[in-house]
C-alpha positions as CSV (number, residue, x, y, z in Angstrom):
1,M,72.6,21.1,-53.2
2,L,69.8,19.1,-51.6
3,A,70.3,17.1,-48.5
4,H,70.1,13.7,-50.3
5,E,72.7,14.9,-52.7
6,R,75.1,15.8,-50.0
7,L,74.4,12.5,-48.3
8,D,75.1,10.6,-51.4
9,Q,78.5,12.2,-51.8
10,I,79.4,11.2,-48.3
11,Q,78.1,7.7,-48.8
12,V,80.5,7.2,-51.7
13,K,83.2,6.7,-49.1
14,V,81.0,4.2,-47.1
15,R,80.4,2.3,-50.3
16,R,84.2,2.2,-51.0
17,A,84.7,0.8,-47.4
18,H,82.2,-1.9,-48.2
19,A,84.1,-2.8,-51.4
20,H,87.4,-2.9,-49.5
21,Y,85.8,-5.0,-46.8
22,A,84.7,-7.6,-49.3
23,D,88.3,-7.8,-50.5
24,L,89.4,-8.1,-46.9
25,V,87.1,-11.0,-46.3
26,S,88.4,-12.7,-49.5
27,A,92.0,-12.1,-48.5
28,V,91.6,-13.5,-45.0
29,H,89.7,-16.5,-46.1
30,S,92.2,-17.2,-48.9
31,Y,95.0,-17.1,-46.4
32,L,93.3,-19.4,-44.0
33,A,92.4,-21.8,-46.8
34,T,96.1,-22.5,-47.4
35,K,96.1,-24.1,-43.9
36,P,99.1,-22.0,-42.8
37,Y,99.3,-23.6,-39.4
38,A,100.9,-27.0,-38.8
39,I,100.0,-28.8,-35.6
40,S,102.2,-31.4,-34.0
41,T,102.3,-33.3,-30.7
42,R,104.9,-34.2,-28.1
43,R,104.9,-35.9,-24.7
44,D,106.0,-34.2,-21.6
45,T,106.3,-36.4,-18.5
46,G,105.4,-33.4,-16.3
47,K,102.4,-32.2,-18.4
48,G,101.1,-34.9,-20.7
49,L,100.4,-35.1,-24.4
50,I,100.8,-31.6,-25.8
51,Y,99.3,-30.3,-29.1
52,F,101.3,-27.3,-30.3
53,V,102.0,-25.1,-33.3
54,S,105.0,-26.5,-35.1
55,S,105.1,-24.0,-37.9
56,I,103.1,-21.0,-39.2
57,Q,103.2,-19.0,-42.4
58,P,103.5,-15.2,-42.2
59,T,100.3,-13.2,-42.5
60,P,100.3,-11.6,-46.0
61,T,101.0,-7.9,-46.0
62,N,98.1,-7.3,-48.5
63,I,95.7,-8.0,-45.6
64,S,97.1,-5.1,-43.7
65,A,97.0,-2.9,-46.8
66,I,93.3,-3.7,-47.5
67,L,92.5,-3.2,-43.8
68,G,94.0,0.2,-43.9
69,D,92.0,1.2,-47.0
70,T,88.8,0.1,-45.4
71,I,89.5,2.0,-42.2
72,H,90.6,5.1,-44.0
73,N,87.4,5.3,-46.1
74,L,85.3,5.0,-43.0
75,R,87.2,7.8,-41.3
76,S,87.0,9.9,-44.4
77,A,83.2,9.4,-44.6
78,L,83.0,11.0,-41.1
79,D,85.2,13.9,-42.1
80,H,83.2,14.5,-45.2
81,L,80.1,14.5,-43.0
82,A,81.7,17.1,-40.7
83,Y,82.6,19.3,-43.7
84,Q,79.1,19.2,-45.0
85,L,77.6,20.0,-41.6
86,V,79.9,23.0,-41.2
87,F,79.1,24.1,-44.8
88,V,75.4,23.9,-44.2
89,G,75.5,25.5,-40.8
90,A,77.8,28.4,-41.8
91,G,76.2,28.9,-45.2
92,R,79.6,29.0,-46.8
93,L,82.7,26.9,-47.4
94,P,84.5,26.2,-44.1
95,S,87.3,28.8,-43.6
96,S,89.4,26.1,-41.9
97,K,89.6,22.4,-42.2
98,A,86.6,20.6,-40.7
99,Y,87.0,17.2,-39.1
100,F,84.7,14.8,-37.3
101,P,85.9,15.1,-33.8
102,I,87.1,11.9,-32.1
103,A,89.3,12.3,-29.0
104,D,91.2,10.3,-26.4
105,N,88.8,11.4,-23.6
106,A,85.7,13.6,-23.0
107,A,87.7,16.7,-22.1
108,K,89.8,16.6,-25.2
109,Y,86.7,16.0,-27.3
110,V,85.1,19.3,-26.1
111,E,88.3,21.1,-27.0
112,Q,88.6,19.5,-30.4
113,R,84.9,20.0,-31.2
114,G,85.2,23.8,-30.8
115,R,87.9,23.8,-33.6
116,Q,86.9,21.0,-35.9
117,I,83.2,21.6,-36.4
118,N,83.0,25.3,-35.8
119,G,80.1,26.6,-37.7
120,A,77.9,23.5,-37.6
121,T,74.4,24.1,-36.2
122,P,73.7,23.5,-32.5
123,Q,71.4,20.6,-33.5
124,A,74.2,18.9,-35.5
125,I,76.7,19.5,-32.7
126,S,74.2,18.0,-30.2
127,M,73.9,15.0,-32.3
128,I,77.6,14.5,-32.5
129,D,77.8,15.0,-28.7
130,A,75.3,12.3,-28.2
131,L,77.6,9.8,-30.0
132,E,80.3,10.3,-27.3
133,P,83.1,10.0,-29.9
134,Y,85.9,9.5,-27.5
135,R,87.6,6.7,-25.5
136,G,85.4,5.6,-22.8
137,G,82.3,6.8,-24.7
138,N,82.1,5.3,-28.1
139,D,85.2,3.1,-28.2
140,T,84.4,1.8,-31.7
141,L,84.8,5.3,-33.1
142,W,87.9,5.9,-31.1
143,K,89.5,2.6,-32.3
144,L,88.6,3.6,-35.9
145,H,90.3,6.9,-35.5
146,K,93.4,5.5,-33.9
147,L,93.8,2.7,-36.4
148,D,93.5,5.3,-39.2
149,N,96.2,7.4,-37.7
150,V,98.5,4.3,-37.5
151,D,97.9,3.5,-41.2
152,K,98.3,7.1,-42.4
153,H,101.2,8.3,-40.3
154,R,103.3,5.4,-39.3
155,V,103.2,1.9,-40.9
156,L,100.7,-0.7,-42.1
157,I,98.3,-1.8,-39.3
158,T,99.8,-4.9,-37.7
159,A,98.1,-8.1,-38.4
160,G,98.9,-11.6,-37.1
161,S,97.4,-14.9,-36.1
162,A,95.5,-15.8,-33.0
163,F,94.1,-19.0,-31.6
164,R,90.3,-19.0,-32.1
165,S,88.9,-22.2,-30.8
166,I,89.2,-26.0,-30.5
167,N,86.5,-28.5,-31.3
168,L,86.4,-31.0,-28.5
169,G,83.1,-32.6,-29.6
170,S,84.6,-36.0,-30.8
171,Y,87.1,-36.0,-27.9
172,M,84.3,-35.6,-25.4
173,C,82.1,-38.2,-27.2
174,R,84.8,-40.9,-27.1
175,S,85.4,-40.2,-23.4
176,M,81.7,-40.7,-22.7
177,Q,81.6,-43.8,-24.8
178,R,84.4,-45.4,-22.7
179,Q,82.3,-44.8,-19.6
180,F,78.9,-45.5,-21.1
181,P,79.0,-48.3,-23.7
182,R,75.4,-47.7,-24.7
183,L,76.7,-44.6,-26.6
184,A,79.0,-46.7,-28.8
185,G,76.7,-46.3,-31.8
186,I,77.2,-42.5,-31.9
187,D,79.7,-41.3,-34.5
188,P,82.1,-39.0,-32.6
189,K,82.7,-37.0,-35.8
190,Q,79.1,-35.9,-35.9
191,L,79.4,-33.9,-32.7
192,A,80.9,-30.4,-32.5
193,A,81.7,-28.5,-29.4
194,F,83.9,-25.5,-29.9
195,F,85.6,-23.9,-27.0
196,R,87.4,-20.6,-27.1
197,P,90.7,-20.3,-25.1
198,E,91.2,-17.8,-22.4
199,D,94.6,-16.9,-24.0
200,R,94.3,-16.3,-27.7
201,L,98.1,-16.5,-27.9
202,F,98.5,-13.4,-30.1
203,P,100.7,-13.2,-32.0
204,L,100.6,-16.9,-32.6
205,K,104.1,-18.4,-33.1
206,A,105.7,-21.8,-33.5
207,G,106.0,-23.6,-30.2
208,D,102.7,-22.3,-28.7
209,E,100.8,-24.9,-26.9
210,L,97.1,-25.3,-27.9
211,F,95.9,-28.3,-25.8
212,I,97.2,-30.7,-23.2
213,D,95.8,-34.2,-22.8
214,G,96.7,-36.9,-20.2
215,P,100.1,-38.5,-20.1
216,E,98.8,-41.8,-21.5
217,A,96.4,-40.4,-24.0
218,E,96.5,-41.5,-27.6
219,I,97.0,-38.9,-30.3
220,D,93.5,-37.7,-31.4
221,E,93.6,-36.9,-35.1
222,T,90.1,-35.6,-35.1
223,L,90.8,-32.6,-32.8
224,E,90.1,-29.4,-34.8
225,F,91.9,-26.2,-34.2
226,Q,90.7,-22.9,-35.6
227,F,92.6,-19.7,-36.0
228,D,91.9,-16.0,-36.8
229,V,93.8,-13.2,-38.5
230,A,93.8,-10.5,-35.8
231,I,94.8,-6.9,-35.3
232,G,97.8,-6.2,-33.0
233,E,98.1,-2.5,-32.2
234,P,99.1,-2.0,-28.5
235,D,96.8,0.3,-26.6
236,I,94.2,0.1,-29.4
237,I,93.3,-3.5,-30.3
238,V,95.4,-6.6,-29.6
239,G,94.4,-10.1,-30.6
240,E,90.8,-9.3,-31.9
241,P,89.8,-10.9,-35.2
242,I,90.1,-8.4,-38.1
243,L,86.7,-9.2,-39.7
244,E,84.9,-9.0,-36.3
245,V,86.5,-5.6,-35.6
246,V,85.8,-3.9,-39.0
247,K,82.3,-5.0,-39.7
248,P,80.8,-3.2,-36.7
249,M,82.8,-0.1,-37.7
250,I,81.2,-0.1,-41.1
251,D,77.7,-0.6,-39.7
252,L,78.2,2.2,-37.2
253,V,79.6,4.7,-39.7
254,E,76.8,3.9,-42.1
255,Q,74.2,4.5,-39.4
256,I,75.8,7.7,-38.3
257,V,76.0,9.2,-41.8
258,S,72.4,8.3,-42.6
259,S,71.1,9.7,-39.3
260,F,72.5,13.2,-40.2
261,E,70.6,13.6,-43.4
262,P,68.1,16.0,-41.9
263,M,71.1,18.2,-40.9
264,L,72.3,18.4,-44.5
265,G,69.5,20.4,-46.0
């Protein structure tokens, strides 16, 4: 088998990850399009006018399922790569299971590498070493590995909502217009100024406070709140948007697989 043929077999898994990611994007956007978050206000004499989440619809479980499928195909692509590298290096089918080594730290990586890609050429092993596939080295690969373990061996990867940003453009414009009458001709709705909160409030729940205005402030119907569907796996990823986590993983695995083509012939 030629190198490009081996590569194409591995890339089948990457292409499946791309297809699942497209489904994931659609599922996340469809959920957000339902406007699952209701925002209300209340006045607190000690705080001011509070904008808060009054209700929230649960995150659909199919999002977690699609996320798991995407993650697993990426992890499988790396394991298929490891299998082919051992096959080519040893000149025969691997006598034991071959895995792409990803570990919790550098020391464990060295130990796993000796078992999991035994038979691969020194050049291939050096290329894998350079990737630093362990926590504290290449954290994207480590997170991919850990999320795959959650999905395979425990439960669906936890997904929930997080507070992404607030558009204070119109709010700031009106404040300026009160101080500078010459700005009265500007339509506040035409200005956008999105600010990300320090606390993403993951997992978002009813009662969470999003913005606090002055005690005498009027309710601003133009305030725009944005939210994300995020991953919530303690000690791995907490509160990071799913789509922003997965896309770099796809890009990285695709790059890694392609870079090893010279080692597959």
